[in-house]
C-alpha positions in Angstrom: 8.8 47.0 83.4 9.8 50.7 82.8 7.7 52.9 80.6 9.2 53.9 77.3 9.2 57.3 75.6 6.5 58.1 73.1 5.2 61.0 71.0 3.3 63.7 72.8 0.0 62.1 73.5 -2.5 62.2 76.4 -3.6 58.7 75.7 -2.9 56.9 79.0 -2.2 53.7 77.1 0.9 55.4 75.6 1.9 58.1 78.1 4.3 60.9 77.2 7.7 60.4 78.6 9.9 63.5 78.3 13.7 63.4 78.2 15.6 63.3 81.6 16.1 66.6 83.4 18.9 68.7 82.0 20.9 68.4 85.2 20.7 64.6 85.2 21.7 64.4 81.5 24.7 66.6 82.3 25.8 64.3 85.1 25.6 61.4 82.6 27.4 63.3 79.8 29.7 65.4 82.0 28.5 68.5 80.2 27.5 71.9 81.5 23.8 72.6 81.6 21.9 75.7 80.7 21.0 76.0 84.4 24.7 75.9 85.4 25.4 78.7 83.0 22.7 81.1 84.3 24.1 81.8 87.7 22.8 81.2 91.2 19.0 81.0 90.4 19.8 78.9 87.4 21.6 76.4 89.6 18.5 76.2 91.8 16.0 75.6 89.0 17.8 72.8 87.2 15.6 72.6 84.2 16.7 74.8 81.3 14.4 77.4 79.7 14.2 75.5 76.5 13.3 72.2 78.1 10.9 73.9 80.5 9.1 75.5 77.5 9.0 72.2 75.8 7.3 70.5 78.7 4.8 73.3 79.1 4.0 73.1 75.4 3.6 69.3 75.6 0.8 69.9 78.2 0.7 66.4 79.4 -2.6 65.5 81.2 -2.6 64.4 84.9 -4.0 61.0 83.9 -1.2 60.3 81.4 1.4 61.5 83.9 0.0 59.2 86.6 -0.1 56.3 84.2 3.6 56.8 83.4 4.5 56.8 87.1 2.5 53.7 87.8 4.1 51.8 84.9 7.2 51.6 87.1 5.4 49.3 89.6 7.1 45.9 89.3 5.2 43.3 87.3 2.6 45.9 86.2 3.4 46.7 82.6 0.2 48.4 81.7 -1.4 49.9 84.8 -5.1 50.7 84.8 -5.8 54.4 84.9 -9.3 55.8 85.0 -9.5 59.0 82.9 -12.8 60.3 84.2 -10.7 63.0 85.9 -7.5 64.6 84.8 -8.1 63.5 81.2 -7.6 67.1 79.9 -4.5 69.2 80.3 -4.9 72.4 82.4 -5.9 75.5 80.7 -4.3 78.9 81.2 -6.6 79.5 84.1 -6.3 76.0 85.5 -8.4 73.0 85.0 -11.5 72.4 87.2 -10.6 68.6 87.2 -14.1 68.0 85.9 -15.7 64.6 86.0 -16.5 62.8 82.8 -19.6 60.7 82.5 -18.2 58.8 79.5 -18.1 55.2 80.6 -15.3 54.5 78.1 -13.0 56.6 80.3 -13.4 54.1 83.2 -10.5 51.7 83.6 -10.8 48.0 83.3 -9.0 45.9 86.0 -5.5 44.6 85.1 -4.6 41.1 86.3 -0.9 40.0 86.6 -0.8 36.2 86.4 1.6 34.0 88.4 3.6 33.1 85.4 4.8 36.7 85.1 4.2 37.9 88.6 5.9 35.7 91.3 3.5 37.0 93.9 0.4 36.8 91.7 -2.1 36.5 90.6 -3.0 40.0 91.6 -5.7 42.4 90.3 -5.0 46.1 90.0 -7.8 48.7 89.7 -8.2 52.4 89.1 -11.6 53.9 90.0 -13.3 57.2 90.5 -15.5 57.0 93.5 -18.3 59.6 93.3 -19.4 61.2 96.6 -22.6 63.1 97.4 -22.8 66.8 96.4 -21.6 68.6 93.3 -18.2 67.8 91.8 -17.1 65.6 94.7 -15.2 62.4 93.9 -12.1 60.6 95.0 -9.5 59.0 92.7 -8.7 55.5 94.0 -6.0 52.9 93.1 -6.2 49.4 94.6 -4.6 46.0 94.4 -5.7 42.7 95.8 -4.5 39.1 95.7 -6.8 36.8 93.7 -8.0 33.5 95.1 -7.9 34.7 98.7 -10.5 36.3 101.0 -9.9 39.9 101.8 -9.5 39.9 105.6 -7.9 43.3 106.0 -7.8 46.6 104.2 -5.0 49.2 104.1 -5.9 52.8 103.1 -3.0 55.1 102.1 -3.3 58.9 102.2 -0.6 61.2 100.6 0.7 64.5 101.8 0.0 68.2 100.9 -0.4 68.8 97.2 0.8 65.3 96.3 -1.0 62.3 94.8 -1.4 58.5 95.1 1.2 57.9 92.4 4.0 58.9 94.9 3.4 55.5 96.6 4.4 53.7 93.4 7.4 52.1 95.3 5.1 50.6 97.9 2.1 49.0 96.0 3.9 45.9 94.9 5.7 45.1 98.1 2.7 45.7 100.4 0.3 43.7 98.3 2.4 40.6 98.9 0.7 40.4 102.3 -1.9 37.5 102.2 -5.5 38.5 102.9 -4.9 42.2 102.4 -6.4 44.7 99.9 -4.4 47.9 99.4 -6.2 51.2 98.6 -4.5 54.5 97.9 -6.6 57.7 97.6 -6.1 61.1 96.3 -7.6 63.4 98.9 -10.5 65.6 97.9 -9.3 68.7 96.1 -5.8 67.2 95.4 -4.2 64.7 93.0 -6.7 63.5 90.5 -9.7 63.7 92.8 -12.3 66.3 91.9 -11.5 69.9 92.9 -14.6 71.6 94.3 -14.3 75.1 95.6 -12.9 75.2 99.1 -14.8 77.6 101.5 -14.8 77.9 105.3 -18.1 79.3 106.7 -17.1 79.3 110.4 -16.2 82.6 112.0 -14.4 81.6 115.1 -10.9 80.1 115.3 -11.5 76.5 116.4 -14.6 76.1 114.3 -12.6 77.2 111.2 -9.9 74.6 112.0 -12.5 71.9 112.5 -14.3 72.8 109.3 -11.1 72.6 107.3 -10.2 69.2 108.7 -13.8 67.9 108.1 -13.6 68.9 104.4 -11.1 66.0 104.0 -12.1 63.5 106.6 -15.8 63.6 105.9 -15.0 62.6 102.3 -12.9 59.7 103.6 -15.7 58.5 105.8 -18.2 58.7 102.9 -15.8 56.7 100.7 -15.5 54.1 103.5 -19.3 53.7 103.6 -19.6 53.5 99.8 -16.9 50.8 99.8 -18.7 48.9 102.6 -15.4 48.7 104.6 -16.1 48.2 108.4 -12.5 48.4 109.8 -9.2 49.2 108.1 -5.6 50.1 108.8 -5.0 53.8 107.9 -1.6 55.1 106.7 -1.1 58.8 106.3 2.0 60.7 105.3 2.6 64.3 106.4 -0.7 66.2 106.0 -2.3 62.8 105.4 -1.0 61.7 108.8 -2.5 64.8 110.5 -5.8 64.1 108.9 -5.6 60.4 109.8 -5.5 61.4 113.5 -8.4 63.8 113.0 -10.4 61.0 111.3 -9.7 58.5 114.1 -11.0 61.0 116.6 -14.2 62.0 114.7 -15.1 58.5 113.3 -14.0 56.0 116.0 -14.5 52.3 115.8 -13.3 51.8 112.3 -9.5 51.8 112.6 -7.5 48.6 113.3 -4.1 50.4 113.3 -2.9 53.9 112.7 0.4 54.4 110.9 1.6 58.0 110.8 4.5 58.5 108.3 6.3 61.8 109.2 3.0 63.4 110.3 2.8 67.2 110.3 1.2 69.1 113.2 2.1 67.2 116.3 4.4 69.6 118.3 3.0 72.7 120.0 4.4 76.0 119.1 3.2 79.3 120.7 3.5 81.3 117.5 1.3 78.8 115.6 -1.3 78.5 118.3 -1.7 82.3 118.6 -1.1 83.3 115.0 -3.8 85.1 113.1 -6.2 83.0 111.0 -6.1 83.6 107.3 -8.8 85.4 105.4 -10.7 82.9 103.2 -9.7 81.3 100.9 -6.0 81.6 101.9 -3.4 79.0 101.1 0.1 78.4 102.3 3.7 77.9 101.1 5.1 74.4 100.8 8.0 73.4 103.1 10.2 71.4 100.8 12.5 73.2 98.4 16.1 73.0 99.6 17.0 69.4 100.3 18.9 67.1 97.9 17.7 63.6 98.5 21.0 62.1 97.3 22.6 63.5 100.4 19.7 62.4 102.6 19.8 58.8 101.4 23.6 58.5 101.8 24.3 60.1 105.2 23.7 59.2 108.8 22.2 61.3 111.6 24.0 60.6 114.9 21.4 62.6 116.8 18.8 59.9 116.7 19.3 56.7 118.8 20.3 53.7 116.9 17.7 51.5 118.7 14.9 53.4 117.0 16.2 53.0 113.5 15.5 50.3 110.9 17.9 49.0 108.3 19.9 51.4 106.3 21.9 54.8 107.5 21.6 59.0 107.3 22.6 63.2 108.3 20.4 66.1 108.9 17.4 66.7 106.7 18.2 70.1 105.2 14.7 70.4 104.0 13.8 72.6 106.9 13.3 75.9 105.1 10.6 77.5 107.3 10.7 75.2 110.3 13.4 77.2 112.0 14.0 75.4 115.2 17.0 73.2 116.1 16.4 69.7 117.2 17.6 68.3 120.5 20.4 65.7 120.7 19.2 62.2 121.4 22.7 60.8 121.7 22.9 61.1 125.4 21.4 58.3 127.4 19.8 60.4 130.2 16.2 61.1 130.4 16.8 64.8 130.1 17.9 64.3 126.5 14.5 63.1 125.4 11.7 65.4 124.3 9.1 66.6 126.7 5.6 65.1 127.0 4.1 68.1 125.4 6.0 67.6 122.2 8.0 70.8 122.5 11.8 70.8 122.2 14.0 71.8 125.1 15.4 74.7 123.0 14.3 78.3 123.1 11.1 79.1 121.1 11.9 80.1 117.5 11.8 83.6 116.4 8.8 84.8 114.4 9.1 84.3 110.6 9.8 87.2 108.3 6.8 89.4 107.6 7.0 88.8 103.9 6.8 85.1 104.4 3.8 85.4 106.8 2.1 87.7 104.3 2.5 85.2 101.4 1.3 82.4 103.7 -1.9 84.2 104.5 -2.4 86.0 101.2 -3.5 83.0 99.0 0.0 82.7 97.5 0.7 79.0 97.4 3.6 77.3 95.5 1.0 75.9 93.2 -0.4 79.4 92.5 3.1 80.4 91.4 3.2 77.4 89.1 -0.2 78.3 87.6 0.8 81.9 87.1 4.2 81.2 85.6 3.0 79.7 82.3 6.0 78.4 80.4 8.3 78.9 83.4 6.2 76.4 85.4 8.1 73.3 84.7 11.4 75.1 85.5 10.0 76.3 88.8 8.8 72.8 89.7 12.3 71.4 88.8 13.7 73.4 91.8 11.8 70.9 94.0 11.7 67.7 91.9 15.4 67.7 91.0 16.3 67.6 94.7 13.4 65.6 96.0 13.9 62.7 93.4 17.7 63.1 92.9 18.3 59.6 94.4 16.1 57.9 91.9 17.0 56.6 88.4 16.7 59.5 85.9 13.7 58.1 84.0 11.7 57.6 87.3 12.8 61.0 88.5 11.6 62.5 85.2 8.2 60.7 85.4 7.7 62.0 88.9 8.7 65.5 87.8 6.1 65.5 85.1 3.5 64.0 87.4 4.1 66.6 90.1 3.9 69.4 87.5 0.6 68.2 86.0 -0.9 68.1 89.5 0.6 71.4 90.7 -0.9 73.4 87.8 -4.4 72.2 88.3 -7.1 74.4 89.8 -6.6 75.3 93.4 -8.9 73.5 95.8 -7.8 71.4 98.8 -4.5 73.3 99.0 -6.5 76.3 100.5 -7.3 74.3 103.6 -3.7 74.3 104.8 -3.6 77.9 106.1 -6.5 77.0 108.4 -4.7 73.9 109.7 -1.1 75.2 109.9 0.3 78.6 110.7 3.4 80.0 108.9 6.3 77.6 109.8 4.3 74.4 109.4 3.2 74.1 113.0 -0.4 73.2 113.7 -2.9 75.8 114.8 -4.5 73.0 116.9 -1.6 70.7 117.7 -2.2 67.0 117.7 -0.1 66.6 120.8 -3.2 68.0 122.6 -5.5 65.5 121.1 -3.6 62.3 120.2 -4.1 60.7 123.6 -7.8 60.4 122.7 -7.1 58.2 119.7 -8.7 54.8 120.3 -10.4 56.0 123.5 -13.7 57.4 122.2 -17.1 56.3 123.1 -18.7 54.3 120.3 -22.2 53.2 119.5 -22.8 49.7 118.1 -23.1 51.3 114.6 -19.6 52.8 115.1 -20.8 56.4 115.5 -19.3 58.8 118.1 -21.5 59.4 121.1 -22.2 62.9 122.3 -24.5 62.7 125.3 -24.1 61.2 128.7 -27.2 59.1 128.1 -25.7 57.6 124.9 -22.4 57.0 126.7 -24.1 54.9 129.4 -25.6 52.7 126.7 -22.3 52.2 124.8 -18.7 51.3 125.2 -15.4 53.0 124.9 -12.7 52.0 122.4 -10.1 49.8 123.9 -7.1 51.5 122.2 -5.5 51.0 118.9 -1.9 50.5 117.9 -0.3 53.7 116.6 3.0 53.6 114.8 4.9 56.9 114.1 7.5 56.6 111.4 10.1 59.2 110.6 13.1 59.4 108.2 16.5 59.6 109.9 17.0 62.9 108.1 13.4 64.1 108.5 12.8 67.8 108.7 9.6 66.9 110.6 10.6 66.9 114.3 10.7 63.4 115.7 10.3 64.9 119.2 6.6 65.0 118.5 6.5 61.3 117.8 8.3 60.4 121.0 6.0 62.7 123.0 2.9 61.2 121.3 4.1 57.7 122.0 4.5 58.4 125.7 1.1 59.9 126.0 -0.5 57.0 124.2 1.4 54.4 126.2 0.4 56.2 129.4 -3.2 55.6 128.5 -2.5 51.9 128.1 -0.7 51.8 131.5 -3.6 53.6 133.1 -6.1 51.0 131.8 -3.9 48.1 132.8 -3.6 49.6 136.3 -7.1 50.9 137.0 -9.4 49.2 134.5 -11.7 46.2 135.1 -10.7 42.7 134.1 -12.8 43.0 131.0 -11.1 46.3 130.0 -7.7 44.8 130.6 -8.6 41.9 128.4 -9.8 44.1 125.6 -6.9 46.6 125.8 -5.2 46.9 122.4 -3.5 50.3 122.6 0.3 50.7 122.1 2.5 53.3 120.5 5.9 53.0 118.9 8.3 55.3 117.1 10.3 53.9 114.1 13.1 55.8 112.4 14.0 54.6 108.9 17.6 55.1 108.0 18.7 56.9 104.9 15.4 58.6 104.5 14.0 62.1 104.8 10.5 63.4 105.1 9.2 61.2 102.2 10.1 58.1 104.1 8.0 55.8 102.0 10.0 56.8 98.9 13.5 57.7 100.2 13.8 54.5 102.2 11.1 52.5 100.5 12.6 49.0 101.1 12.9 49.5 104.8 9.5 51.3 104.9 7.9 48.3 103.1 9.4 45.8 105.6 8.2 47.8 108.6 4.7 48.1 107.0 4.5 44.3 106.3 5.5 43.6 109.9 2.8 45.9 111.2 0.2 44.6 108.8 1.1 41.0 109.9 0.3 42.0 113.5 -3.1 43.5 112.8 -6.1 41.8 114.5 -9.7 42.7 114.1 
């Protein structure tokens, strides 16, 4: 059931629902918008000044905005929303996303009964999971089927600067799987998780990269221990996919299956590998401001083989603002038309990015900093992204996601500052996953599931026997699918090596495999652009999970 409009209120039980974006109303009424009358920049930022000021003045809290988005989950009319974080709107200087100790702000579970939910009964929960240390906590949303044992767990990680609410199209469909409990987390320092100060203490290059990765994945591992989850399937989108690989390498023995949805950071790029590291606490620019999703979800990309695609169809993802490298043509059937095993494309290396862009990337100027500094212009700036990113959705859902994104973007900077340590200007990884991904599912593990470090420990313990890795891309994805194909070949090569050279016991235990899936009519946000196909692929992969 869709959420309805209400008066300006931060009560998550009656969330504020602003009117549709000016550009969307204009399409409905066939009338010119203020944005269309203000020239080229006005056409880019589709929200008018008056509406932008109104949204800024309304100052909706992140908790209320998340509640509104989650109210669009089918059969979930009143979603549970903890308000221990994100209960207050951001101040002029940015909210610290402080943690409330008031027990009344915790959310009670919501049960959808079988008489109103054909796949019920199901229980929906919203929790704040406190971690060790000061101001460290993760926002968690979960759903499980009642009357069944929980045999498997799925954990979902969002991308850079986003939040768990962006998965609202997936919760209902994925929770139909019997014996599964679905978790979605806001990563530390993003979404409605707490936002402790981000600092890197390391001095050398690789140690700084590792420390930035650990800031997120150590929090995920602590959450796993608190929840008493031994093994789970891990889904990560974009930056979440990159961190999912980092987690699988550092904390082996706990992943049943790894699903990487348009992961960032796989291909190797000489400029990124050799680029200067930022001075703490630098941030980065986002990579997604130019693409209109209406075009993405209605056009087909002939450059990707049909055999890799799921249902649907698509063109080129124009959301490629800083990733200035052309993609190879996969339409030819010869082996030479496929990407190399290193994840690089057969085209010439891209030119260095403009100095002004590199400066902004390494000078603590993130898109969210611009939103925080812009005051009443913030909603208008954000509309330049949301009006294109969500243009394929119904206007009320697009508006709810716009408000949700704006409330998250204007919060105090925290986890966003890690990105400049992980990625160089242009969104290529400083430590590319293509160099590391073959080790996923091949680490030495102790009986307690800890990574072994010494030769003596390795002699007493066993090596992981591989895990399935699924790499999913949108047909119009600006993330280069070449990295996915190259990663799959490296992972499958490891399986072939075990089956050829391993002992009979190793061959029997072998579970590794890798596959690339391309979802038609979808761009980078494959879980949202092509959510129906995405959910079908996910349910298939979940159905094949074995402990």
